[in-house]
Backbone as numpy.savetxt, mean C-alpha at the origin, in Angstrom:
# Nx Ny Nz CAx CAy CAz Cx Cy Cz
37.19 -79.82 11.41 38.12 -78.75 11.68 38.35 -77.82 10.45
38.38 -78.42 9.22 38.50 -77.74 8.01 37.30 -76.91 7.88
36.24 -77.45 8.34 34.96 -76.65 8.02 34.83 -75.62 9.01
35.39 -75.71 10.25 35.42 -74.47 11.07 36.42 -73.44 10.54
37.45 -73.74 10.08 38.40 -72.63 9.32 37.70 -72.02 8.24
36.97 -72.66 7.45 36.24 -72.09 6.33 35.28 -71.07 6.77
34.62 -71.47 7.93 33.46 -70.67 8.54 34.18 -69.26 8.96
35.35 -69.41 9.58 36.01 -68.20 10.21 36.51 -67.37 9.05
37.01 -67.87 8.04 37.46 -67.10 6.95 36.29 -66.21 6.28
35.16 -66.94 6.10 33.95 -66.38 5.63 33.56 -65.07 6.55
33.54 -65.49 7.77 33.15 -64.31 8.74 34.15 -63.10 8.71
35.56 -63.46 8.57 36.48 -62.47 8.35 36.23 -61.51 7.10
35.95 -62.30 6.04 35.79 -61.62 4.64 34.58 -60.69 4.76
33.47 -61.13 5.55 32.29 -60.32 5.71 32.52 -59.05 6.48
33.31 -59.27 7.43 33.64 -57.94 8.37 34.44 -57.09 7.45
35.44 -57.48 6.67 36.28 -56.67 5.79 35.36 -55.92 4.72
34.40 -56.59 4.16 33.47 -56.01 3.26 32.55 -54.92 3.78
32.24 -55.24 5.05 31.35 -54.18 5.81 32.18 -52.92 6.12
33.44 -53.07 6.52 34.08 -51.99 6.76 34.38 -51.08 5.46
34.58 -51.88 4.34 34.85 -51.27 3.10 33.58 -50.41 2.73
32.48 -51.03 2.83 31.19 -50.34 2.49 31.03 -49.04 3.36
31.15 -49.36 4.64 31.07 -48.03 5.57 32.02 -47.03 5.09
33.13 -47.31 4.82 34.09 -46.28 4.33 33.63 -45.45 3.03
32.93 -46.12 2.28 32.45 -45.50 1.02 31.40 -44.57 1.31
30.53 -44.99 2.41 29.36 -44.13 2.79 29.60 -43.03 3.58
30.84 -43.18 4.40 31.26 -41.97 5.23 32.33 -41.11 4.65
32.85 -41.51 3.49 33.95 -40.71 2.79 33.28 -39.32 2.45
33.87 -38.34 2.69 33.40 -37.01 2.29 33.29 -36.88 0.75
32.17 -36.35 0.33 31.95 -36.29 -1.12 32.17 -35.00 -1.64
32.88 -34.71 -2.83 33.14 -33.51 -3.11 31.90 -32.53 -3.51
32.02 -31.36 -3.14 30.82 -30.33 -3.35 31.17 -29.50 -4.35
30.11 -29.43 -5.40 30.29 -28.49 -6.44 29.63 -27.30 -6.15
30.42 -26.17 -6.01 29.82 -24.83 -5.62 29.34 -24.04 -6.73
28.10 -23.46 -6.53 27.49 -22.68 -7.64 28.37 -21.40 -7.78
28.42 -20.90 -8.97 29.11 -19.49 -9.23 28.29 -18.42 -8.35
29.19 -17.33 -7.98 28.65 -16.34 -7.24 27.22 -15.75 -7.78
27.17 -15.34 -9.01 25.87 -14.84 -9.54 24.77 -15.79 -9.51
25.00 -17.09 -9.64 23.93 -18.14 -9.59 23.49 -18.23 -8.07
24.43 -18.10 -7.14 24.17 -18.22 -5.75 23.14 -17.01 -5.24
23.58 -15.87 -5.79 22.72 -14.66 -5.43 21.33 -14.77 -5.91
21.33 -15.23 -7.24 19.89 -15.26 -7.91 19.10 -16.38 -7.27
19.80 -17.45 -6.69 19.06 -18.51 -5.92 18.53 -17.98 -4.60
19.49 -17.25 -3.97 19.18 -16.72 -2.75 17.93 -15.62 -2.78
18.00 -14.77 -3.84 16.85 -13.79 -4.05 15.54 -14.54 -4.38
15.75 -15.62 -5.20 14.49 -16.33 -5.51 13.81 -16.95 -4.23
14.73 -17.55 -3.44 14.27 -18.24 -2.24 13.58 -17.12 -1.23
14.30 -15.85 -1.17 13.57 -14.92 -0.41 12.16 -14.48 -0.85
12.25 -14.35 -2.17 10.87 -13.94 -2.82 9.84 -14.95 -2.55
10.11 -16.17 -2.79 9.13 -17.28 -2.42 8.62 -17.35 -1.01
9.66 -17.06 0.08 9.37 -17.05 1.30 8.44 -15.83 1.55
8.67 -14.80 0.92 7.80 -13.56 1.22 6.37 -13.87 0.65
6.38 -14.57 -0.55 4.95 -14.87 -1.07 4.19 -15.72 -0.13
4.97 -16.75 0.31 4.41 -17.72 1.22 3.84 -17.01 2.49
4.68 -16.05 2.98 4.14 -15.45 4.23 2.96 -14.65 3.90
2.99 -13.86 2.80 1.86 -13.15 2.41 0.51 -13.97 2.24
0.73 -15.21 1.61 -0.42 -16.15 1.59 -0.92 -16.52 2.81
0.02 -16.78 3.81 -0.40 -17.12 5.17 -1.05 -15.88 5.86
-0.71 -14.69 5.38 -1.38 -13.58 6.09 -2.68 -13.04 5.41
-3.13 -13.99 4.43 -4.57 -13.77 3.99 -4.54 -12.85 2.59
-3.29 -12.61 2.10 -3.28 -11.80 0.89 -3.66 -12.72 -0.35
-4.63 -12.32 -1.21 -5.14 -13.03 -2.17 -3.98 -13.43 -3.20
-3.92 -14.72 -3.66 -3.04 -15.12 -4.61 -2.86 -14.30 -5.94
-4.07 -13.74 -6.19 -4.05 -12.99 -7.49 -3.30 -11.65 -7.45
-3.07 -11.18 -6.22 -2.34 -9.91 -5.87 -0.80 -10.23 -5.79
-0.35 -11.44 -5.77 0.89 -11.86 -5.53 1.56 -12.18 -6.93
0.92 -12.43 -7.98 1.35 -12.86 -9.11 1.95 -11.68 -10.01
2.22 -12.00 -11.33 2.94 -10.83 -12.24 1.88 -9.81 -12.36
2.52 -8.62 -12.61 1.61 -7.47 -12.81 1.24 -7.44 -14.26
0.16 -6.81 -14.53 -0.24 -6.71 -15.94 0.63 -5.78 -16.68
1.03 -6.04 -18.00 1.93 -5.21 -18.81 1.16 -3.98 -19.25
-0.06 -4.12 -19.58 -0.79 -2.96 -20.13 -1.51 -2.21 -18.94
-0.71 -1.50 -18.16 -1.29 -0.70 -16.99 -1.66 0.66 -17.60
-2.60 1.36 -16.92 -3.06 2.62 -17.23 -2.09 3.57 -16.84
-1.73 4.54 -17.77 -0.63 5.44 -17.55 -1.32 6.92 -17.17
-0.86 7.53 -16.07 -1.47 8.93 -15.78 -0.17 9.76 -15.60
-0.35 11.04 -15.81 0.71 12.07 -15.63 1.10 12.13 -14.15
-0.09 12.23 -13.27 0.06 12.38 -11.85 -1.09 11.59 -11.15
-0.66 10.97 -9.95 -1.84 10.43 -9.11 -1.64 11.08 -7.80
-2.92 11.30 -7.15 -2.85 11.92 -5.83 -3.66 10.86 -4.96
-3.05 10.36 -3.82 -3.60 9.48 -2.95 -3.53 10.07 -1.50
-4.52 9.88 -0.72 -4.42 10.24 0.73 -5.41 9.37 1.50
-5.18 9.60 2.88 -6.07 8.92 3.95 -6.18 7.38 3.62
-5.05 6.79 3.41 -4.93 5.39 3.31 -5.19 4.64 4.73
-4.51 5.21 5.72 -4.64 4.78 7.11 -4.14 3.22 7.23
-2.92 3.11 6.68 -2.29 1.76 6.85 -2.02 1.63 8.42
-2.27 0.35 8.91 -2.18 0.17 10.32 -3.49 0.22 11.00
-4.57 0.21 10.34 -5.89 0.15 10.87 -6.66 -0.96 10.13
-7.53 -1.52 10.89 -8.55 -2.69 10.28 -9.38 -2.02 9.15
-9.62 -0.76 9.13 -10.53 -0.22 8.08 -9.93 0.06 6.84
-8.55 -0.02 6.77 -7.86 0.28 5.55 -8.23 -0.90 4.58
-8.51 -0.33 3.29 -8.76 -1.25 2.18 -7.51 -1.49 1.30
-6.48 -2.03 2.05 -5.12 -2.21 1.52 -5.15 -3.15 0.25
-6.06 -4.23 0.26 -5.98 -5.12 -0.86 -6.54 -4.41 -2.13
-7.60 -3.70 -1.98 -8.12 -2.90 -3.15 -6.93 -1.87 -3.52
-6.26 -1.12 -2.78 -5.30 -0.16 -3.11 -4.23 -0.84 -3.74
-3.73 -2.08 -3.31 -2.61 -2.77 -3.91 -3.04 -3.28 -5.41
-4.30 -3.61 -5.52 -4.81 -4.00 -6.90 -4.85 -2.82 -7.77
-5.22 -1.49 -7.24 -5.12 -0.34 -8.05 -3.83 0.06 -8.41
-2.74 0.03 -7.52 -1.45 0.31 -7.82 -0.71 -0.56 -8.81
-1.19 -1.83 -8.79 -0.53 -2.79 -9.85 -1.20 -2.51 -11.13
-2.37 -1.84 -11.35 -2.90 -1.58 -12.63 -2.83 -0.16 -13.06
-2.21 0.74 -12.35 -2.05 2.14 -12.68 -0.65 2.60 -12.27
0.02 3.30 -13.27 1.39 4.06 -13.19 1.24 5.37 -13.41
2.22 6.15 -12.76 2.10 7.62 -12.98 3.60 8.14 -12.96
3.81 9.28 -13.56 5.22 9.87 -13.51 5.34 10.53 -12.19
4.34 11.07 -11.63 4.55 11.57 -10.37 3.40 11.18 -9.28
3.72 10.59 -8.14 2.69 10.15 -7.16 2.75 11.10 -6.01
1.61 11.67 -5.67 1.63 12.46 -4.30 0.84 11.72 -3.30
1.42 11.48 -2.15 0.84 10.84 -1.01 0.42 11.88 0.04
-0.92 12.24 -0.08 -1.36 13.64 0.55 -1.86 13.34 1.97
-1.04 12.70 2.82 -1.40 12.58 4.30 -2.05 11.43 4.72
-1.92 11.15 6.02 -2.54 10.03 6.76 -2.43 8.69 5.80
-1.20 8.60 5.39 -0.82 7.30 4.77 -0.77 6.03 5.66
0.00 6.32 6.75 0.21 5.46 7.87 -0.54 6.09 9.10
-1.33 5.40 9.85 -2.07 5.89 10.87 -1.38 5.77 12.26
-0.49 6.83 12.52 0.25 6.70 13.82 -0.69 6.82 15.08
-1.83 7.28 15.00 -2.74 7.33 16.09 -3.02 5.97 16.53
-3.53 5.09 15.49 -3.85 3.81 15.79 -2.83 2.95 16.31
-1.54 2.97 15.63 -0.50 2.18 15.90 0.00 2.35 17.29
-0.08 3.68 17.70 0.33 3.99 19.26 -0.53 3.38 20.21
-1.85 3.10 19.87 -2.70 2.43 20.79 -2.58 1.00 20.76
-2.53 0.31 19.61 -2.22 -1.07 19.44 -1.81 -1.41 18.05
-0.99 -2.38 17.97 -0.16 -2.66 16.66 -1.19 -3.55 15.76
-1.25 -3.03 14.49 -2.19 -3.75 13.57 -1.39 -3.54 12.20
-0.96 -4.71 11.58 -0.19 -4.56 10.35 -0.11 -5.95 9.66
-0.97 -6.11 8.61 -0.85 -7.39 8.00 -0.16 -7.42 6.65
-0.26 -8.60 5.83 0.50 -8.70 4.71 0.16 -7.68 3.61
-1.12 -7.40 3.63 -1.54 -6.35 2.57 -0.95 -4.96 2.76
-0.95 -4.60 3.99 -0.50 -3.39 4.38 0.99 -3.26 3.98
1.69 -4.35 4.31 3.18 -4.46 3.94 3.31 -4.34 2.43
2.41 -5.09 1.71 2.47 -5.17 0.22 2.33 -3.65 -0.35
1.47 -3.00 0.15 1.19 -1.50 -0.43 2.46 -0.68 -0.22
2.99 -0.82 0.96 4.29 0.03 1.16 5.40 -0.52 0.15
5.59 -1.85 -0.06 6.60 -2.27 -1.00 6.16 -1.91 -2.41
4.93 -1.83 -2.85 4.59 -1.33 -4.15 4.99 0.01 -4.46
4.66 0.94 -3.25 5.15 2.40 -3.50 6.58 2.46 -3.62
7.34 1.83 -2.78 8.88 1.88 -3.02 9.27 1.25 -4.39
8.56 0.31 -4.84 8.82 -0.24 -6.27 8.63 0.88 -7.08
7.53 1.58 -7.11 7.24 2.60 -8.20 8.49 3.63 -8.10
8.85 3.95 -6.93 10.07 4.94 -6.79 11.21 4.45 -7.44
11.53 3.16 -7.15 12.69 2.54 -7.82 12.65 2.48 -9.35
11.40 2.35 -9.89 11.22 2.23 -11.25 11.13 3.65 -11.88
11.35 4.68 -11.22 11.54 5.92 -11.77 10.37 6.90 -11.54
9.30 6.66 -10.90 8.20 7.60 -10.54 8.81 8.62 -9.51
8.38 9.81 -9.44 8.67 10.67 -8.45 7.62 10.57 -7.42
7.85 10.15 -6.24 6.85 10.06 -5.21 7.21 11.07 -4.08
6.09 11.80 -3.81 6.16 12.93 -2.86 5.26 12.74 -1.64
5.69 12.68 -0.37 4.88 12.44 0.72 4.56 13.78 1.44
3.34 14.06 1.60 2.95 15.31 2.33 2.30 14.79 3.63
2.89 14.70 4.73 2.20 14.12 5.99 0.96 14.92 6.31
0.07 14.09 7.12 -1.21 14.63 7.59 -1.16 14.62 9.22
-2.45 14.70 9.73 -2.28 14.65 11.32 -2.14 13.35 11.83
-2.58 12.29 11.11 -2.37 10.88 11.67 -1.00 10.40 11.50
-0.15 11.08 10.54 1.27 10.74 10.37 2.09 11.94 10.65
1.76 12.80 11.48 2.28 14.02 11.86 3.72 13.86 12.31
4.11 12.78 12.79 5.51 12.68 13.31 6.59 12.79 12.04
6.01 12.51 10.77 6.92 12.69 9.56 7.17 14.21 9.21
6.37 15.02 9.85 6.57 16.48 9.61 7.92 16.94 10.19
8.49 16.15 11.13 9.85 16.53 11.54 10.88 16.10 10.56
10.58 15.27 9.64 11.53 14.96 8.57 11.35 15.50 7.17
10.69 16.69 7.17 10.52 17.48 5.98 11.89 17.79 5.30
11.97 17.48 4.12 13.25 17.72 3.32 14.03 16.35 3.24
13.61 15.27 3.81 14.37 14.04 3.82 13.85 13.17 2.64
14.67 12.26 2.27 14.31 11.30 1.30 14.41 9.90 1.93
13.38 9.04 1.87 13.22 7.74 2.33 13.09 6.71 1.22
14.05 5.93 0.78 13.97 5.06 -0.27 13.38 5.64 -1.61
13.75 6.83 -1.82 13.28 7.40 -3.11 12.05 8.30 -3.00
11.50 8.24 -1.65 10.23 9.16 -1.44 10.65 10.40 -0.71
10.27 11.53 -1.30 10.55 12.85 -0.64 9.43 13.20 0.36
9.84 13.72 1.46 8.93 14.31 2.42 8.84 15.69 2.36
7.75 16.37 2.19 7.51 17.81 2.27 6.39 18.26 2.99
6.35 19.36 3.57 5.11 19.79 4.28 4.05 20.20 3.52
4.19 20.85 2.51 3.27 21.15 1.37 4.05 21.56 0.14
3.36 21.58 -1.01 4.00 21.91 -2.23 3.06 22.50 -3.20
3.54 22.96 -4.22 2.73 23.43 -5.48 2.97 22.50 -6.64
1.91 21.99 -7.15 1.98 21.12 -8.41 1.44 22.01 -9.66
2.21 21.86 -10.53 1.83 22.36 -11.89 1.43 21.39 -12.82
0.15 21.60 -13.35 -0.44 20.53 -14.27 0.20 20.80 -15.70
-0.27 19.88 -16.57 0.32 19.97 -18.05 -0.22 21.19 -18.74
-1.34 21.66 -18.23 -1.76 22.85 -18.99 -1.38 24.09 -18.25
-0.49 24.11 -17.36 0.19 25.34 -16.74 -0.56 25.83 -15.59
-1.58 25.19 -14.94 -2.24 25.57 -13.70 -1.49 25.20 -12.48
-1.51 25.96 -11.45 -0.72 25.79 -10.30 -1.71 25.38 -9.21
-1.48 24.28 -8.55 -2.24 23.72 -7.48 -1.46 23.60 -6.06
-2.08 24.12 -5.07 -1.42 23.87 -3.66 -1.83 22.55 -3.33
-0.81 21.76 -2.83 -1.13 20.38 -2.48 -0.63 20.32 -0.83
-1.64 19.93 -0.09 -1.52 19.80 1.32 -2.54 18.89 1.91
-2.35 18.30 3.14 -3.34 17.40 3.70 -4.59 17.94 3.95
-4.58 19.07 4.66 -5.91 19.91 4.96 -6.21 19.93 6.47
-5.58 19.14 7.24 -5.90 19.39 8.61 -5.82 20.69 9.36
-4.95 21.37 8.69 -4.73 22.82 9.18 -6.04 23.65 9.21
-7.01 23.23 8.36 -8.34 23.97 8.35 -9.44 23.29 9.03
-9.00 22.24 9.98 -9.88 21.48 10.76 -9.88 22.11 12.18
-10.76 22.85 12.65 -10.78 23.54 14.00 -10.72 22.44 15.05
-11.30 21.31 14.87 -11.41 20.25 15.99 -9.92 19.62 16.12
-9.27 19.44 15.07 -7.90 18.87 15.14 -6.93 20.04 15.68
-7.17 21.27 15.21 -6.24 22.32 15.57 -6.47 22.70 16.87
-7.63 22.88 17.50 -7.90 23.39 18.83 -8.37 22.41 19.89
-8.82 21.28 19.52 -9.33 20.33 20.55 -8.88 18.90 20.14
-7.61 18.65 20.23 -7.09 17.41 19.81 -7.67 16.30 20.53
-7.92 16.43 21.83 -8.53 15.31 22.44 -9.89 14.81 21.83
-10.66 15.81 21.44 -11.96 15.50 20.86 -11.65 14.86 19.39
-10.60 15.20 18.72 -10.26 14.63 17.52 -10.02 13.10 17.61
-9.20 12.86 18.76 -8.92 11.54 19.04 -10.07 10.68 19.47
-11.11 11.31 20.16 -12.20 10.59 20.59 -13.09 10.26 19.36
-13.09 11.35 18.44 -14.02 11.02 17.27 -13.31 9.96 16.33
-11.97 9.91 16.39 -11.36 8.95 15.80 -11.72 7.43 16.09
-11.83 7.29 17.40 -12.20 5.98 17.97 -13.70 5.79 17.57
-14.53 6.62 17.50 -15.90 6.33 17.14 -15.93 5.99 15.67
-15.07 6.80 14.94 -15.00 6.49 13.54 -14.55 5.16 13.14
-13.46 4.65 14.08 -13.06 3.36 13.82 -14.17 2.24 14.00
-14.98 2.49 14.96 -16.13 1.60 15.21 -16.88 1.48 14.03
-17.39 2.72 13.42 -18.21 2.80 12.34 -17.59 1.97 11.05
-16.22 2.12 10.92 -15.51 1.37 9.87 -15.47 -0.12 10.07
-15.50 -0.50 11.36 -15.45 -1.93 11.61 -16.82 -2.54 11.20
-17.95 -1.79 11.55 -19.19 -2.29 11.10 -19.24 -2.10 9.52
-18.67 -1.18 8.78 -18.55 -1.05 7.44 -17.96 -2.31 6.83
-16.76 -2.81 7.50 -16.10 -4.01 7.02 -17.02 -5.12 7.03
-17.69 -5.38 8.19 -18.56 -6.49 8.34 -19.64 -6.47 7.30
-20.13 -5.29 7.03 -21.27 -5.28 6.08 -20.82 -5.57 4.69
-19.43 -4.99 4.40 -18.98 -5.10 3.07 -18.76 -6.61 2.88
-18.27 -7.34 3.75 -18.02 -8.88 3.65 -19.30 -9.62 3.30
-20.38 -9.37 3.97 -21.71 -9.89 3.76 -22.21 -9.54 2.36
-22.04 -8.33 1.90 -22.57 -7.92 0.57 -21.69 -8.85 -0.56
-20.44 -8.96 -0.21 -19.63 -9.72 -1.21 -20.06 -11.11 -1.21
-20.54 -11.74 -0.28 -21.15 -13.04 -0.33 -22.29 -13.23 -1.21
-23.02 -12.08 -1.40 -24.34 -12.08 -2.23 -23.92 -11.46 -3.55
-22.61 -11.19 -3.88 -22.27 -10.57 -5.20 -22.90 -9.11 -5.29
-23.09 -8.37 -4.29 -23.54 -7.04 -4.22 -22.35 -6.05 -4.25
-22.61 -4.91 -4.86 -21.48 -3.97 -5.07 -21.04 -3.37 -3.83
-19.94 -2.78 -3.84 -19.49 -2.04 -2.57 -20.38 -0.88 -2.19
-20.61 -0.72 -0.79 -21.53 0.27 -0.34 -20.96 0.55 1.09
-20.73 1.88 1.25 -20.23 2.29 2.57 -21.28 3.08 3.47
-21.44 2.24 4.65 -22.47 2.73 5.58 -21.97 4.09 6.24
-20.75 4.27 6.64 -20.32 5.46 7.17 -20.41 6.56 6.31
-20.20 6.35 5.06 -20.36 7.34 4.02 -21.81 7.83 3.85
-22.64 6.93 3.80 -24.09 7.02 3.64 -24.47 7.94 5.02
-24.04 7.58 6.23 -24.49 8.41 7.29 -23.96 9.79 7.22
-22.76 9.81 6.89 -21.95 11.15 7.01 -22.78 12.12 5.88
-23.22 11.61 4.86 -23.90 12.49 3.68 -25.35 12.64 4.16
-25.86 12.09 5.25 -27.37 12.21 5.56 -27.42 13.13 6.90
-26.24 13.25 7.70 -26.45 13.90 8.94 -26.15 15.49 8.70
-26.98 16.35 8.93 -26.85 17.67 8.61 -25.60 18.39 9.13
-25.20 18.06 10.40 -24.04 18.65 10.87 -22.75 18.31 10.15
-22.75 16.96 9.76 -21.56 16.55 8.85 -21.50 17.10 7.64
-22.66 17.37 6.86 -22.73 18.04 5.64 -22.36 19.58 5.80
-22.84 20.11 6.84 -22.28 21.63 7.02 -20.82 21.71 7.32
-20.30 20.86 7.96 -18.77 20.61 8.30 -18.02 20.49 7.04
-18.48 19.60 6.18 -17.77 19.34 4.86 -17.76 20.67 4.02
-18.95 21.26 3.90 -19.03 22.62 3.13 -18.16 23.64 3.78
-18.12 23.84 4.93 -17.34 24.82 5.55 -15.77 24.53 5.35
-15.46 23.30 5.55 -14.00 22.90 5.34 -13.59 23.28 3.86
-14.53 22.80 2.97 -14.15 23.06 1.46 -13.94 24.56 1.19
-14.79 25.41 1.87 -14.82 26.86 1.49 -13.48 27.38 2.25
-13.05 26.90 3.38 -11.92 27.42 4.08 -10.73 27.12 3.23
-10.70 25.86 2.73 -9.43 25.42 1.98 -9.35 26.25 0.69
-10.57 26.52 0.04 -10.55 27.10 -1.25 -10.09 28.72 -0.91
-10.45 29.21 0.10 -10.29 30.63 0.46 -8.67 30.72 0.67
-7.97 29.66 1.35 -6.65 29.72 1.54 -5.93 29.67 0.22
-6.40 28.90 -0.64 -5.67 28.82 -1.97 -5.76 30.08 -2.75
-6.94 30.68 -2.76 -7.08 32.04 -3.32 -6.09 33.03 -2.76
-5.87 33.03 -1.41 -4.98 34.03 -0.79 -3.57 33.59 -1.19
-3.23 32.43 -1.54 -1.90 32.08 -1.89 -1.70 32.28 -3.50
-2.61 32.79 -4.17 -2.52 33.23 -5.56 -2.27 31.87 -6.47
-2.94 30.64 -6.11 -2.77 29.52 -7.05 -4.22 29.34 -7.60
-4.20 28.38 -8.64 -5.37 28.23 -9.41 -6.30 27.29 -8.74
-5.80 26.40 -7.85 -6.65 25.47 -7.11 -5.77 24.81 -5.99
-6.57 23.90 -5.37 -6.03 23.14 -4.27 -6.37 21.68 -4.40
-5.46 20.86 -3.81 -5.63 19.46 -3.82 -5.36 18.95 -2.29
-6.32 18.30 -1.77 -6.16 18.01 -0.42 -6.87 16.66 -0.06
-6.84 16.37 1.37 -7.62 15.01 1.67 -8.32 15.34 2.98
-8.00 14.55 4.01 -8.35 14.66 5.39 -9.85 14.38 5.69
-10.91 14.94 5.04 -12.24 14.59 5.41 -12.87 13.53 4.79
-12.12 12.63 4.03 -12.61 11.46 3.39 -13.87 11.82 2.60
-13.75 12.74 1.91 -14.94 13.07 0.92 -14.50 13.54 -0.32
-14.47 12.58 -1.37 -13.83 12.87 -2.70 -14.74 13.97 -3.47
-14.14 15.00 -3.90 -14.99 16.02 -4.60 -13.98 16.83 -5.54
-14.58 17.17 -6.66 -14.09 18.25 -7.53 -15.00 19.31 -7.57
-14.77 20.56 -7.26 -15.56 21.55 -7.16 -15.11 23.06 -7.37
-15.76 23.82 -8.05 -15.37 25.11 -8.37 -15.86 26.04 -7.33
-14.87 27.07 -6.63 -15.34 27.94 -5.85 -14.86 29.34 -6.46
-15.69 29.81 -7.33 -15.44 31.05 -8.15 -14.20 30.72 -8.96
-13.06 31.44 -8.67 -11.92 31.27 -9.38 -10.92 30.17 -8.99
-11.36 29.50 -7.96 -10.45 28.36 -7.49 -11.08 27.02 -7.60
-10.24 26.13 -8.01 -10.80 24.69 -8.12 -10.25 23.93 -7.00
-11.31 23.42 -6.17 -11.02 22.52 -5.09 -11.07 20.96 -5.34
-10.08 20.35 -5.03 -10.03 18.90 -5.46 -9.72 18.14 -4.05
-10.48 17.25 -3.70 -10.22 16.25 -2.68 -10.16 14.88 -3.07
-8.99 14.30 -2.98 -8.84 12.85 -3.50 -9.50 11.72 -2.73
-10.24 11.95 -1.71 -10.94 10.90 -0.97 -10.15 10.20 -0.10
-10.28 8.81 0.03 -9.66 7.99 1.06 -9.69 6.71 0.56
-9.08 5.69 1.31 -9.01 4.38 1.16 -9.40 3.50 2.36
-10.43 4.08 3.10 -11.25 3.42 4.04 -12.58 3.41 3.96
-13.17 4.39 2.98 -14.66 4.37 2.74 -14.78 4.41 1.05
-14.33 5.50 0.57 -14.73 5.65 -0.89 -13.78 4.92 -1.80
-12.52 4.64 -1.45 -11.46 4.00 -2.35 -11.42 4.92 -3.56
-10.91 6.05 -3.47 -10.77 6.95 -4.54 -9.41 7.46 -4.72
-9.01 7.95 -5.88 -7.76 8.73 -6.16 -8.05 9.78 -7.05
-7.21 10.86 -7.21 -7.27 11.95 -8.10 -6.22 11.64 -9.16
-6.69 11.80 -10.50 -5.72 11.57 -11.56 -5.56 12.79 -12.47
-4.40 12.99 -13.02 -4.20 14.09 -13.87 -3.73 13.31 -15.12
-4.35 13.66 -16.32 -3.89 13.09 -17.59 -2.81 13.94 -18.27
-2.49 13.44 -19.44 -1.40 14.18 -20.28 -1.73 15.64 -20.68
-2.98 15.95 -20.62 -3.50 17.22 -20.98 -3.84 18.08 -19.73
-3.58 17.61 -18.58 -3.77 18.42 -17.44 -5.10 18.26 -16.95
-6.02 17.37 -17.42 -7.40 17.31 -16.95 -7.37 16.39 -15.71
-8.05 16.86 -14.62 -8.16 16.20 -13.33 -9.49 15.52 -13.22
-9.43 14.28 -12.68 -10.60 13.46 -12.60 -10.53 12.51 -11.41
-11.58 12.05 -10.81 -11.62 11.20 -9.64 -11.77 9.75 -10.29
-10.86 8.87 -9.74 -10.97 7.51 -10.01 -11.48 6.70 -8.84
-12.36 5.81 -9.05 -13.05 4.97 -8.03 -12.62 3.48 -8.22
-12.20 2.90 -7.21 -11.66 1.44 -7.34 -12.25 0.67 -6.16
-13.49 0.34 -6.25 -14.25 -0.39 -5.17 -14.37 -1.81 -5.47
-13.95 -2.31 -6.52 -13.98 -3.76 -6.85 -12.59 -4.10 -7.32
-12.21 -5.44 -7.19 -10.95 -6.05 -7.61 -10.86 -6.14 -9.09
-9.70 -6.04 -9.70 -9.68 -6.03 -11.24 -10.18 -7.27 -11.66
-10.11 -8.54 -11.03 -10.85 -9.75 -11.68 -12.27 -9.62 -11.61
-12.81 -8.77 -10.75 -14.30 -8.63 -10.62 -14.83 -7.76 -11.63
-14.07 -6.86 -12.34 -14.52 -6.06 -13.34 -13.94 -6.43 -14.70
-13.34 -7.61 -14.89 -12.85 -8.05 -16.14 -11.35 -7.50 -16.49
-10.68 -7.16 -15.54 -9.31 -6.58 -15.76 -8.21 -7.62 -15.49
-8.68 -8.89 -15.20 -7.63 -9.93 -14.70 -6.86 -10.62 -15.73
-7.23 -10.56 -17.01 -6.40 -11.23 -18.14 -5.43 -10.37 -18.69
-5.04 -10.75 -19.94 -4.04 -10.03 -20.53 -2.69 -10.46 -20.28
-1.61 -9.78 -20.93 -0.20 -10.04 -20.86 0.24 -9.60 -19.53
1.09 -10.47 -18.96 1.71 -10.27 -17.58 3.21 -10.15 -17.57
3.79 -9.20 -16.77 5.25 -9.01 -16.53 5.66 -10.31 -15.76
6.96 -10.55 -16.06 7.60 -11.71 -15.21 7.88 -11.27 -13.75
7.75 -12.12 -12.79 7.90 -11.76 -11.37 9.43 -11.39 -11.15
9.61 -10.25 -10.52 11.04 -9.75 -10.36 11.62 -10.53 -9.13
12.94 -10.68 -9.25 13.79 -11.25 -8.19 14.67 -10.25 -7.41
14.18 -9.05 -7.41 15.08 -8.06 -6.87 14.74 -7.82 -5.36
15.74 -7.17 -4.63 15.50 -7.15 -3.14 14.47 -6.24 -2.86
13.88 -6.28 -1.69 12.68 -5.42 -1.27 13.08 -4.75 0.00
12.44 -3.50 0.16 12.58 -2.70 1.36 12.05 -3.33 2.51
12.70 -3.50 3.65 12.14 -4.24 4.77 11.36 -3.25 5.56
10.04 -3.83 5.85 9.04 -3.04 6.53 8.61 -4.07 7.73
8.45 -3.59 8.93 8.14 -4.54 10.00 6.72 -5.04 9.75
6.52 -6.27 10.09 5.20 -6.81 10.11 4.73 -7.53 11.52
3.51 -7.62 11.68 3.05 -8.09 12.94 3.33 -9.58 13.21
3.72 -9.87 14.25 4.25 -11.33 14.61 2.99 -12.13 14.49
C-alpha cells in the first residue's frame, strides 16, 4: 500500500514538471527590435542580394555583378546608339561591362535604345538587359547628364519630348558643343532613311530578316568563343561585301552630312545604320557611333574635344582589365524595370 502511494506521488511530480517545462517553452520570449536605420539597411541589403541572385539565375556573369573598378576611364562625352534592348541580338553583357569601366560628364543615347518593334511582336528581356538600364539610371543619379534622343525603334518616346525620366532627359534632337567649340547636330538619323520614311512595312520586313542574321551571328560568336577566337560579325561582313548595302550606307552618310551643312553646324553625330564611322564631307564631320548588336562601339569625346570611336568586343577580364582596386557594392535603392517571368 505504501509502495502504491509512493508511485502515485512520483507520477504526480512528473506531470507537474512536464507542465512546468511546457510553460517555459510556450512562454512568449521578448523580441529585441533593431533601430530603424539598421532595419532599413538590412532590408536594402536583402533586396540587393535578392536582385543579385535573380541576375545569376538569369545567366548574368558573376563578374558583372561585383564591385565596379575604381580607376574607370573618364570621358567628357559618350555617344551610344542602337543598343536594341529587348532583342536576342543585343550584346547587353558587353555593354554593361563597358559602362562599368567608362564614365562621362554627359551621355547621349542616340536612339533605338529599347527595341519597341521587337517587344510588340514578342516579349524578350533578361537580367543583362535590366542591368544595363539600371546602370544608366545609376550614372544619372551619380551626376552624369544623360540625354535620350529616340529613334525609329523607340519612336513612342518621341511623344514625351521635354520629359525627364529618373534623371534622363528626352529630346527629339539637340546640338552638342565640344570642348574646342565645335557644334554637332545630334539625332538618330532615321529621318534620312527613305525605306523607314516612305515604306515602313518594308522596314519591318527587313528588320525581321536582320533579326535572323543576328541570331546566326550570336550562334557563330558563341562557337568562336569556345575556341578563344576574337569577336567577328557575320552580318557586318556581309553588309560590307554587298554592293547595294555599301551604296546605301554611302548615300545615307552624304544625306546626313548635307543636312548638317544646311543647319550651319560643324558636324553631325548619329546612329541608325549600324555602321561606325568618322568621316569628313568637305566642311562637315560625319560621326556614326555604331551599335551594340554587331560592332559594339561608342563615340567618345575627350577633354580637348577630340572625337574617337571605341570598340568593346571583349569582356574586361579577357583583355586584362579585371584586376585593380574596386568600389564597395552599394546598398541604395534601384529603379524598377519589368523583367521577363
